[in-house]
C-alpha positions as CSV (number, residue, x, y, z in Angstrom):
1,M,-0.3,9.6,31.7
2,S,0.7,12.9,30.1
3,E,3.5,13.1,27.7
4,T,5.0,15.7,25.4
5,S,6.9,15.0,22.2
6,D,8.1,16.9,19.1
7,F,5.9,14.8,16.8
8,L,2.8,12.7,17.3
9,V,2.1,10.1,14.7
10,L,-1.4,8.6,14.8
11,G,-1.5,5.1,13.3
12,G,1.1,2.3,13.4
13,G,0.7,0.7,10.0
14,I,3.3,1.0,7.3
15,A,2.5,4.7,6.7
16,G,2.8,5.7,10.3
17,A,5.9,3.6,10.8
18,A,7.6,5.4,7.8
19,A,6.6,8.8,9.2
20,S,8.1,7.9,12.6
21,H,11.3,6.5,11.0
22,H,12.0,9.7,9.2
23,L,10.8,12.2,11.7
24,A,12.9,10.6,14.4
25,E,16.0,12.2,12.7
26,H,14.5,15.6,13.7
27,G,13.2,15.1,17.2
28,R,11.2,13.0,19.6
29,V,8.5,10.9,18.0
30,T,5.6,9.3,19.8
31,L,3.5,6.9,17.7
32,L,0.0,6.2,19.0
33,E,-1.6,2.9,17.9
34,A,-5.2,2.1,18.8
35,E,-4.7,-1.7,18.6
36,P,-2.7,-4.0,20.9
37,R,0.1,-4.0,18.4
38,P,0.9,-2.0,15.3
39,G,0.1,-3.0,11.7
40,L,-2.8,-5.4,12.4
41,H,-5.0,-4.1,9.6
42,S,-3.9,-3.3,6.0
43,T,-0.1,-3.8,6.6
44,A,-0.4,-7.3,8.0
45,L,-2.8,-8.3,5.2
46,S,-0.8,-6.9,2.3
47,A,0.0,-9.1,-0.7
48,G,3.6,-7.8,-0.4
49,L,4.4,-6.8,-4.0
50,F,6.8,-4.0,-4.9
51,S,5.8,-2.8,-8.4
52,E,7.1,0.4,-10.1
53,Y,4.4,-0.3,-12.8
54,Y,1.5,0.0,-10.4
55,G,-0.5,3.2,-9.8
56,N,-0.4,6.7,-11.3
57,R,2.7,8.8,-11.9
58,A,2.8,10.2,-8.4
59,V,2.5,6.7,-6.9
60,R,5.1,5.3,-9.2
61,T,7.5,8.1,-8.3
62,L,7.1,7.3,-4.6
63,T,7.6,3.6,-5.3
64,T,10.8,4.1,-7.2
65,A,12.1,6.5,-4.5
66,S,11.4,3.7,-2.0
67,R,13.5,1.1,-3.7
68,P,16.8,2.1,-2.2
69,F,15.4,1.6,1.4
70,Y,14.2,-1.9,0.5
71,E,17.4,-2.9,-1.4
72,E,19.7,-1.6,1.3
73,A,17.8,-3.6,3.9
74,G,17.7,-6.7,1.8
75,L,13.9,-6.9,1.8
76,L,13.2,-7.5,-1.9
77,R,13.2,-10.7,-3.8
78,P,12.8,-10.9,-7.6
79,R,9.3,-12.0,-8.7
80,G,8.1,-10.4,-11.9
81,V,4.5,-10.0,-13.1
82,L,3.2,-11.8,-16.2
83,A,0.2,-9.9,-17.6
84,L,-1.9,-11.7,-20.2
85,A,-4.1,-10.0,-22.8
86,P,-7.3,-11.9,-23.6
87,P,-8.8,-11.3,-27.1
88,G,-10.2,-7.8,-27.5
89,T,-7.9,-6.1,-25.0
90,G,-5.4,-4.8,-27.5
91,S,-5.9,-1.1,-26.5
92,A,-5.3,-1.8,-22.8
93,F,-2.2,-3.9,-23.7
94,E,-0.7,-1.0,-25.7
95,Q,-1.4,1.4,-22.8
96,A,0.3,-1.1,-20.4
97,L,3.3,-1.2,-22.7
98,R,3.6,2.6,-22.8
99,S,3.3,3.1,-19.1
100,G,5.6,0.2,-18.3
101,A,8.3,1.7,-20.5
102,E,8.5,4.6,-17.9
103,A,9.6,2.2,-15.2
104,P,13.3,1.9,-14.3
105,E,13.3,-1.7,-15.6
106,G,10.9,-1.6,-18.5
107,V,8.4,-4.2,-19.5
108,A,9.1,-6.9,-22.2
109,E,6.5,-8.2,-24.6
110,L,6.7,-12.0,-24.7
111,E,5.9,-14.6,-27.3
112,P,3.3,-17.2,-26.2
113,D,5.9,-19.9,-25.7
114,E,8.0,-17.6,-23.6
115,A,5.0,-16.9,-21.3
116,L,4.4,-20.6,-21.0
117,R,8.0,-21.3,-20.0
118,L,7.6,-18.8,-17.2
119,C,4.3,-20.3,-16.0
120,P,3.4,-23.6,-17.7
121,I,-0.2,-23.7,-16.4
122,V,-1.3,-20.5,-18.3
123,R,-4.2,-21.4,-20.7
124,P,-3.3,-20.8,-24.3
125,G,-5.5,-18.5,-26.3
126,F,-4.3,-15.1,-24.9
127,E,-3.4,-12.6,-27.7
128,R,-0.4,-11.0,-26.2
129,A,1.7,-11.2,-23.0
130,L,4.1,-8.8,-21.2
131,L,6.5,-9.2,-18.3
132,R,7.0,-6.5,-15.7
133,R,10.5,-7.7,-14.9
134,G,11.3,-5.4,-12.0
135,A,8.4,-6.4,-9.7
136,C,9.6,-7.9,-6.5
137,D,8.3,-9.6,-3.3
138,V,8.6,-7.5,-0.2
139,D,9.3,-8.8,3.3
140,V,6.4,-6.7,4.7
141,A,6.9,-7.7,8.3
142,G,10.6,-7.0,8.2
143,A,10.1,-3.6,6.6
144,H,7.5,-2.7,9.2
145,R,9.7,-3.7,12.1
146,L,12.6,-1.8,10.7
147,L,10.6,1.4,10.2
148,L,9.2,1.2,13.8
149,R,12.6,1.0,15.5
150,R,13.4,4.7,15.9
151,G,10.3,6.2,17.6
152,R,8.4,5.4,20.8
153,V,5.3,3.3,20.2
154,V,2.3,3.4,22.5
155,T,-0.3,0.7,21.9
156,D,-3.9,0.5,23.0
157,A,-4.0,4.3,22.5
158,R,-7.2,5.0,20.7
159,V,-7.6,8.8,20.1
160,T,-10.9,10.1,21.6
161,A,-10.3,13.8,21.2
162,L,-7.8,15.9,19.2
163,S,-7.5,19.7,19.5
164,R,-5.1,22.6,19.0
165,N,-4.1,24.3,22.2
166,G,-1.4,27.0,22.7
167,G,0.3,26.4,19.4
168,G,0.4,22.7,19.7
169,W,-1.9,19.6,19.4
170,V,-3.4,17.7,22.3
171,A,-4.5,14.1,21.8
172,E,-6.7,12.5,24.4
173,T,-6.4,8.8,24.2
174,T,-7.3,5.6,26.0
175,A,-3.7,5.5,27.2
176,G,-3.5,9.1,28.4
177,R,-2.8,12.6,27.1
178,F,-0.1,13.3,24.5
179,T,0.9,16.7,23.2
180,A,3.2,17.9,20.4
181,P,3.5,20.9,18.0
182,V,3.0,18.6,15.1
183,V,0.5,15.7,14.6
184,V,0.7,13.3,11.7
185,N,-2.6,11.7,10.6
186,A,-1.5,8.2,9.4
187,A,-4.6,6.4,10.6
188,G,-5.4,4.5,7.4
189,A,-9.1,3.7,7.2
190,W,-9.8,6.0,10.2
191,A,-7.9,9.0,8.8
192,D,-11.0,11.0,7.9
193,A,-12.5,10.3,11.3
194,I,-9.3,11.6,13.0
195,A,-9.5,14.8,10.9
196,V,-13.1,15.4,12.0
197,L,-12.0,15.0,15.6
198,A,-9.5,17.7,15.0
199,G,-11.9,20.0,13.2
200,V,-10.1,19.5,9.9
201,A,-11.9,18.9,6.6
202,P,-12.0,15.2,5.6
203,Q,-10.6,14.1,2.3
204,G,-13.4,11.8,1.1
205,M,-11.5,8.6,1.7
206,V,-13.1,5.3,1.1
207,P,-11.9,2.0,2.6
208,L,-12.1,-0.8,0.0
209,R,-12.1,-4.5,0.8
210,R,-9.5,-6.7,-0.9
211,T,-9.9,-10.5,-0.6
212,A,-7.2,-13.2,-0.9
213,A,-7.0,-16.9,-0.4
214,V,-4.1,-19.3,-0.4
215,V,-4.7,-22.6,-2.2
216,A,-2.6,-25.7,-2.5
217,P,-0.2,-25.6,-5.5
218,P,-1.0,-27.6,-8.6
219,D,0.3,-31.2,-8.5
220,G,3.6,-31.9,-10.2
221,H,4.8,-28.3,-10.4
222,D,7.5,-26.4,-8.7
223,I,5.9,-23.0,-8.3
224,S,8.6,-21.2,-6.4
225,G,10.1,-19.4,-9.4
226,W,6.8,-18.5,-11.1
227,P,5.9,-14.8,-11.6
228,M,2.7,-13.4,-10.4
229,I,0.1,-13.8,-13.2
230,T,-2.7,-11.4,-13.9
231,D,-4.8,-10.2,-16.9
232,I,-4.1,-6.9,-18.5
233,A,-7.1,-5.3,-16.9
234,G,-6.1,-6.5,-13.4
235,T,-9.3,-8.4,-12.6
236,Y,-7.4,-11.2,-10.7
237,Y,-3.9,-12.2,-9.7
238,A,-2.1,-15.3,-8.6
239,R,1.3,-15.6,-7.1
240,P,3.4,-18.1,-5.1
241,E,2.9,-17.6,-1.3
242,A,4.2,-19.8,1.5
243,G,4.3,-23.0,-0.5
244,G,0.9,-22.4,-2.1
245,L,-0.7,-20.0,-4.5
246,L,-2.2,-16.7,-3.3
247,L,-5.3,-15.8,-5.4
248,S,-7.3,-12.6,-5.4
249,P,-10.3,-11.4,-7.5
250,A,-8.8,-7.8,-7.1
251,D,-12.1,-6.8,-5.5
252,A,-12.7,-3.2,-4.2
253,A,-16.0,-3.2,-2.3
254,P,-16.5,0.0,-0.2
255,M,-16.6,-0.8,3.5
256,P,-16.7,1.1,6.8
257,P,-13.5,1.3,8.8
258,G,-12.9,-1.8,11.0
259,P,-12.0,-5.4,10.8
260,V,-13.3,-7.2,7.6
261,H,-13.7,-10.8,6.6
262,A,-13.5,-12.6,3.4
263,D,-16.8,-13.0,1.6
264,P,-17.2,-16.6,0.2
265,A,-18.6,-15.2,-3.0
266,D,-15.3,-13.2,-3.5
267,I,-13.2,-16.3,-2.8
268,A,-15.3,-18.2,-5.4
269,T,-14.7,-15.4,-7.9
270,A,-11.0,-15.6,-7.4
271,L,-11.0,-19.4,-7.9
272,T,-13.2,-19.1,-11.1
273,R,-11.0,-16.4,-12.6
274,F,-7.8,-18.4,-11.9
275,E,-9.3,-21.5,-13.5
276,R,-10.4,-19.6,-16.6
277,A,-6.8,-18.3,-17.0
278,T,-5.0,-21.6,-16.4
279,T,-5.2,-25.3,-17.3
280,V,-5.4,-26.6,-13.8
281,P,-8.2,-26.6,-11.2
282,A,-7.7,-24.4,-8.1
283,G,-6.4,-26.4,-5.2
284,P,-8.1,-26.6,-1.8
285,V,-8.3,-23.4,0.0
286,R,-5.9,-23.4,2.9
287,R,-6.8,-20.0,4.4
288,S,-8.5,-16.8,3.3
289,W,-8.7,-13.2,4.5
290,A,-9.7,-9.7,3.6
291,G,-8.2,-6.3,4.3
292,L,-8.9,-2.7,3.7
293,R,-7.1,-0.4,1.3
294,T,-8.2,3.2,1.7
295,S,-8.2,5.6,-1.3
296,T,-9.2,9.1,-2.3
297,P,-11.5,9.7,-5.3
298,D,-8.5,10.2,-7.5
299,D,-6.7,7.1,-6.0
300,T,-3.7,9.2,-5.0
301,P,-2.2,9.4,-1.5
302,V,-2.6,12.5,0.6
303,I,0.6,13.9,2.0
304,G,1.0,17.4,3.5
305,E,-0.3,20.0,5.9
306,A,-4.0,20.6,6.2
307,A,-5.2,24.1,5.1
308,G,-6.1,26.2,8.1
309,A,-4.8,23.8,10.7
310,P,-1.1,24.6,11.3
311,G,0.9,21.5,12.5
312,F,-1.7,19.0,11.3
313,F,-0.2,16.8,8.5
314,W,-1.7,14.0,6.5
315,L,0.0,10.8,5.5
316,A,-3.0,8.7,4.4
317,A,-4.9,7.1,1.5
318,L,-1.9,5.1,0.3
319,G,-4.5,2.7,-1.0
320,G,-3.1,-0.5,-2.5
321,Y,0.3,1.1,-2.8
322,G,1.1,1.5,0.9
323,V,3.9,-1.0,1.3
324,Q,5.6,-0.2,-2.0
325,S,5.5,3.6,-1.5
326,A,5.7,4.1,2.3
327,P,9.5,4.7,2.8
328,A,9.5,7.6,0.3
329,A,6.1,8.8,1.5
330,G,7.4,9.1,5.0
331,L,10.6,10.9,3.8
332,L,8.5,13.4,1.8
333,L,6.3,13.9,4.9
334,A,9.4,14.6,7.0
335,H,10.6,17.2,4.6
336,L,7.3,19.0,4.6
337,V,7.0,18.9,8.4
338,T,10.5,20.2,9.0
339,G,10.5,22.7,6.1
340,T,13.7,21.2,4.7
341,T,14.3,21.2,0.9
342,T,12.5,18.3,-0.7
343,P,14.8,16.6,-3.2
344,P,13.8,15.5,-6.7
345,P,12.0,13.5,-7.8
346,L,9.8,13.8,-4.7
347,S,9.5,17.6,-5.2
348,A,8.0,17.0,-8.6
349,V,4.9,15.2,-7.1
350,T,4.4,17.2,-3.9
351,A,1.5,19.2,-5.4
352,A,-0.2,16.1,-6.8
353,L,-0.2,14.6,-3.3
354,A,-1.2,17.8,-1.4
355,P,-4.4,17.7,0.8
356,D,-5.8,20.7,-0.9
357,R,-5.2,19.5,-4.5
358,T,-8.9,19.0,-5.3
359,A,-9.6,22.7,-4.5
360,R,-7.0,23.7,-7.2
361,I,-8.2,21.4,-9.9
């Protein structure tokens, strides 16, 4: 097979899908996915939380700019996040209040009895509590399907060589040869490896394992309306999920790119932290898994054209913010690729997301 398009997108997770969605307004898009179907790795394993309180300023800007896409598609459901401050964490709590005040729907500090009404199994003894009211559940699978509709998707197309030839890019894959003037590197944990194939400097991305387990709900409680609960330092979280409780120790162990599996020790840590924060034992584990979230050293996505490689664009390192920020990240990428004017507020964070930002710091 040999095929020519206007844009090649490498990677079919939520980032690549968002790139394909927005670029399709400007020409023919071919999305190349190495696996038998798109989104098998980080996207399929996402906890599915939309939070404008999570991440640095650039990430939060992308997240807020993504909300209209999700709201118009009916893909958000109110959840909220209840963050508890154990003794001795007052400084971190004040910082969370300050940063939360910048969100479109600010945080609210709660009295202890208010926190207990929201989640009656919380163990008393915390010093303070706040509610991130605007946080929502996301229908991740629905969002992914919607974003993939506009472009052509080719599966089982692992890239084996990538080179610039005659003003365009040629991708040799296990499904054939594909060419285009522009290639978008949205390969997630494999993004640096793709860059090396193309002769482009890697960005120092590190895939990090995140573990989750779903346990049976506590007896005698209707958990459907509970918020996600966490501590102010973010060392665990628990939230309703498919009739049970999803628990995570918020781990971030560096791993090589590829499939990962839950470590029993991490599952045990999640159960222990949950039981320390609540008055009920963790229920039996129904299922567990682990996924990769790939980040740069400054924990900020990389979006933009590679220096010295015309037509090679990055859309990678969305880290733990991929689902919540992907629609706007894909829109920004499309503006940069096509040279059209980037509207605010995305224009304000373009430099912070650029691939060469570390060279300018």
